[in-house]
C-alpha positions in Angstrom: -40.9 -6.6 11.1 -39.4 -3.8 12.5 -36.7 -2.9 10.3 -36.6 -1.0 6.9 -35.2 -1.5 3.3 -33.6 1.8 3.7 -31.3 0.7 7.1 -30.5 -2.8 5.1 -28.8 -0.3 2.7 -27.5 1.7 5.0 -25.6 -1.2 6.2 -24.8 -2.6 3.2 -23.1 0.8 2.2 -20.9 1.3 5.1 -19.6 -2.7 5.0 -18.6 -1.8 1.1 -17.1 1.4 1.6 -16.0 1.0 5.1 -17.1 4.5 6.4 -20.6 5.7 7.2 -19.5 9.5 5.5 -18.7 6.7 2.0 -22.2 5.0 2.5 -24.0 8.9 2.6 -22.2 9.6 -0.3 -23.2 6.3 -2.1 -26.4 6.8 -0.9 -26.9 10.4 -1.0 -28.0 11.4 1.9 -25.8 13.3 5.3 -23.9 11.1 7.6 -26.3 11.8 10.5 -29.0 9.9 8.3 -26.8 6.9 8.1 -26.2 7.0 12.3 -30.1 7.5 12.1 -30.8 4.2 10.3 -28.1 2.1 11.7 -29.3 3.0 15.4 -32.9 1.9 14.3 -31.8 -0.9 12.7 -29.9 -1.8 16.0 -32.9 -1.4 18.1 -35.0 -3.1 15.7 -32.8 -6.0 15.8 -31.7 -5.6 19.4 -28.0 -6.2 18.1 -24.7 -4.2 18.3 -23.8 -4.4 15.0 -20.5 -2.1 14.8 -17.6 -2.6 17.3 -17.7 1.4 18.9 -14.2 0.4 20.4 -12.6 1.0 16.6 -12.0 4.3 15.3 -13.1 2.7 12.0 -16.7 0.9 11.0 -16.0 -2.7 11.9 -18.7 -5.0 12.2 -19.2 -7.2 15.2 -19.5 -10.9 14.5 -23.4 -10.8 15.0 -23.5 -7.4 12.8 -21.4 -9.6 10.1 -24.2 -12.6 10.3 -27.0 -9.4 10.1 -25.3 -7.8 7.0 -25.0 -11.3 5.3 -28.9 -12.0 5.5 -29.7 -8.4 4.6 -28.1 -8.8 1.6 -30.8 -11.5 0.6 -33.6 -9.4 1.5 -31.9 -6.4 -0.7 -31.6 -8.4 -3.7 -35.4 -9.7 -3.1 -36.2 -6.3 -2.8 -34.5 -5.5 -6.0 -35.8 -8.3 -7.5 -39.2 -6.9 -6.8 -38.1 -3.9 -7.9 -37.6 -5.1 -11.4 -40.7 -6.5 -11.4 -42.5 -3.4 -10.5 -40.4 -1.7 -13.0 -41.5 -4.1 -15.9 -45.1 -3.7 -15.2 -44.8 0.4 -15.2 -43.4 0.7 -18.1 -39.6 -1.3 -17.9 -37.8 1.3 -16.9 -35.1 0.2 -13.7 -34.9 2.5 -10.9 -31.0 2.2 -11.0 -28.9 0.8 -13.6 -25.6 -0.3 -11.8 -22.7 -1.2 -14.8 -19.0 -2.5 -13.9 -16.6 -1.7 -16.6 -13.1 -2.9 -17.6 -10.6 0.2 -17.4 -8.8 -1.3 -20.3 -11.5 -0.7 -22.7 -12.2 2.8 -24.7 -14.0 5.5 -22.8 -15.8 6.6 -25.7 -18.6 4.4 -25.7 -19.2 4.7 -22.2 -19.4 8.6 -22.1 -22.2 8.0 -25.0 -23.9 6.1 -22.3 -23.7 9.0 -20.1 -25.0 11.5 -22.9 -28.0 9.1 -23.7 -29.1 8.7 -20.0 -28.9 12.5 -19.3 -32.0 12.3 -21.4 -34.8 13.9 -19.2 -37.2 10.8 -20.7 -34.9 8.1 -19.3 -36.2 7.8 -15.8 -33.2 5.4 -14.9 -30.4 6.7 -12.4 -27.0 5.2 -14.1 -24.0 4.0 -12.1 -20.5 3.2 -13.6 -17.9 1.9 -11.6 -14.3 1.3 -13.3 -12.6 -1.7 -12.3 -9.9 -4.1 -13.8 -9.8 -7.5 -14.8 -11.2 -10.1 -12.1 -12.3 -7.6 -9.8 -14.7 -6.6 -12.7 -16.6 -9.9 -11.8 -15.8 -9.7 -8.4 -18.0 -6.3 -8.0 -20.5 -7.3 -10.5 -21.2 -10.4 -8.1 -20.6 -8.5 -4.6 -22.3 -5.1 -5.7 -24.6 -6.5 -7.0 -24.5 -4.7 -10.4 -26.7 -5.7 -13.4 -24.1 -5.4 -16.4 -20.6 -6.2 -16.6 -18.2 -4.9 -19.5 -15.2 -7.7 -18.7 -12.5 -8.8 -20.6 -13.4 -12.0 -21.0 -13.4 -15.3 -19.3 -11.0 -18.2 -19.0 -12.9 -21.3 -19.4 -16.7 -22.2 -20.3 -17.2 -23.4 -16.9 -16.2 -19.4 -15.2 -18.9 -18.3 -17.8 -22.0 -20.6 -16.9 -23.7 -18.6 -14.9 -23.7 -15.7 -17.3 -25.2 -14.5 -20.5 -22.3 -13.1 -22.7 -22.6 -10.6 -25.8 -19.3 -10.4 -27.6 -17.4 -6.9 -27.9 -15.0 -6.0 -30.3 -11.6 -7.3 -29.9 -9.0 -5.4 -27.6 -5.5 -5.2 -28.2 -2.6 -4.7 -26.0 0.7 -4.1 -26.8 4.2 -4.1 -25.2 6.1 -0.6 -25.4 8.2 1.6 -24.0 9.5 5.1 -24.8 12.1 5.2 -27.9 14.9 6.6 -25.3 14.5 3.7 -23.1 17.2 1.3 -22.5 15.1 -1.5 -23.8 14.0 -0.1 -26.8 17.3 -0.5 -28.5 18.0 -4.5 -27.5 16.1 -7.7 -27.9 13.3 -8.0 -24.9 15.0 -11.1 -23.3 14.7 -12.1 -19.5 18.0 -11.0 -19.0 17.8 -7.5 -20.6 14.7 -6.7 -18.7 15.8 -7.8 -15.6 16.9 -4.6 -14.2 14.5 -2.3 -15.7 10.6 -1.8 -13.8 7.4 -3.3 -15.4 4.7 -1.0 -15.5 1.7 -2.8 -14.0 -2.0 -1.9 -13.7 -3.3 -3.8 -10.8 -5.8 -5.9 -11.1 -8.5 -4.6 -8.4 -9.4 -8.3 -7.2 -8.3 -9.4 -4.0 -6.9 -12.5 -5.8 -4.5 -10.4 -7.6 -2.0 -10.9 -4.4 -2.3 -14.6 -4.3 -1.2 -15.0 -7.9 1.3 -13.0 -9.8 0.5 -12.9 -14.1 3.4 -14.5 -15.5 4.2 -11.5 -17.4 5.1 -9.4 -14.2 7.8 -12.0 -13.2 11.4 -11.2 -14.2 11.8 -8.1 -13.6 13.2 -6.5 -10.6 11.3 -3.6 -10.0 7.3 -4.0 -10.3 5.3 -0.1 -10.3 1.5 -0.9 -10.0 -0.5 2.1 -11.2 -4.6 2.8 -10.3 -5.1 3.0 -14.4 -3.6 2.9 -17.6 -3.8 6.8 -18.1 -1.1 6.7 -15.4 0.2 4.1 -16.8 0.8 5.9 -20.4 2.4 8.8 -18.9 4.9 6.3 -17.1 6.0 4.8 -20.4 6.3 8.2 -21.8 8.4 9.1 -19.4 10.6 6.1 -20.2 10.1 5.1 -16.4 9.6 1.6 -17.9 8.0 -1.0 -20.1 4.7 -2.8 -19.9 1.7 -3.7 -21.6 -1.2 -1.3 -22.5 -4.4 -1.4 -24.8 -3.7 -0.2 -28.1 -6.2 2.4 -28.1 -4.5 4.6 -25.2 -1.0 4.6 -27.2 -2.1 4.3 -31.0 -0.8 8.1 -31.7 2.3 8.0 -29.7 3.1 4.8 -31.7 2.6 6.6 -34.6 4.4 10.0 -33.6 7.4 7.4 -32.6 6.8 8.4 -28.5 6.2 5.4 -28.0 7.8 1.9 -29.6 7.2 -1.5 -29.7 9.6 -3.8 -27.5 11.7 -6.2 -29.6 10.2 -9.5 -28.1 8.8 -12.6 -29.4 5.4 -12.0 -28.4 4.5 -7.7 -28.4 0.6 -8.1 -29.1 -2.0 -9.8 -27.1 -5.8 -9.8 -27.9 -8.5 -10.2 -25.8 -11.9 -10.8 -26.3 -14.4 -8.5 -24.4 -17.8 -9.6 -23.3 -21.1 -7.5 -22.1 -22.0 -10.0 -19.0 -25.2 -10.3 -17.2 -26.9 -13.0 -15.0 -28.5 -15.8 -16.7 -32.6 -15.9 -16.3 -32.4 -11.8 -15.3 -33.3 -10.2 -18.8 -32.4 -7.0 -18.6 -35.0 -3.9 -18.2 -35.7 -1.1 -20.7 -32.7 0.9 -19.3 -30.1 -2.1 -19.4 -31.4 -2.6 -23.3 -30.4 1.1 -23.9 -27.2 0.9 -22.2 -26.1 -2.2 -24.4 -27.4 -0.6 -27.5 -26.0 2.5 -27.3 -22.8 0.8 -26.0 -22.9 -1.2 -29.3 -23.8 1.3 -31.7 -21.1 3.6 -30.6 -18.4 0.8 -30.8 -19.5 0.2 -34.2 -18.7 3.7 -35.5 -14.9 3.6 -34.1 -14.4 -0.3 -35.7 
């Protein structure tokens, strides 16, 4: 075997980030080191992995097949790493967590502070995604833990072990000086106004629009709920937002609930891990810190 795990990790990181520079940032290496690893892998496999006629890092068909096979090897390597960590004290080398950006951030920052303790040897990586994008990234990365808004069915949840989190309430709001604030919220009334939407980060979002996102002539897709809150306060439109983002705004009157038949919606978030892959010490520390912080917020 003439290739190394570092070479396979570099190939995987380039494919996911889209650039050699992005892979270098993720793997904490300089770009020249990533290029060297790719050259070594091409030499070891006698395969041209990337189409050099393109400016971007585009895999050849042969490179795509090598990537798919390499991800199986990477996962086996991570499994070996987990076993070794358990045997040497139970600490994982890295803990990768995917979090839905609709959830409160303070429990996550509590985890970041806890993992800053020099006595915790595990490197913590947290990625923020949205809705189905959380599970997409959880599977593709692959990650160790996901904080997800909830599966639609038991069938979807079958491959996972789930731990419930406190309910997450969303509210339908706008600014008090927006036209919709002074009339009943009907399809006809909202048709001429902008609905503000935080884009689901899954590629599947483009294939099926959410039911509530139809009926408005203007749709504005935003990257996160912090941007959405600012746009709502500026009376740029209306939309659904987690209540914890706007609780003070509702109390002060800076935002108001719309006069709609349904103006509150509740999700039941969950901690997601894979079946038959119990968490090590770092994973359990993350979950325990998260849950204890949430208890203080309820």
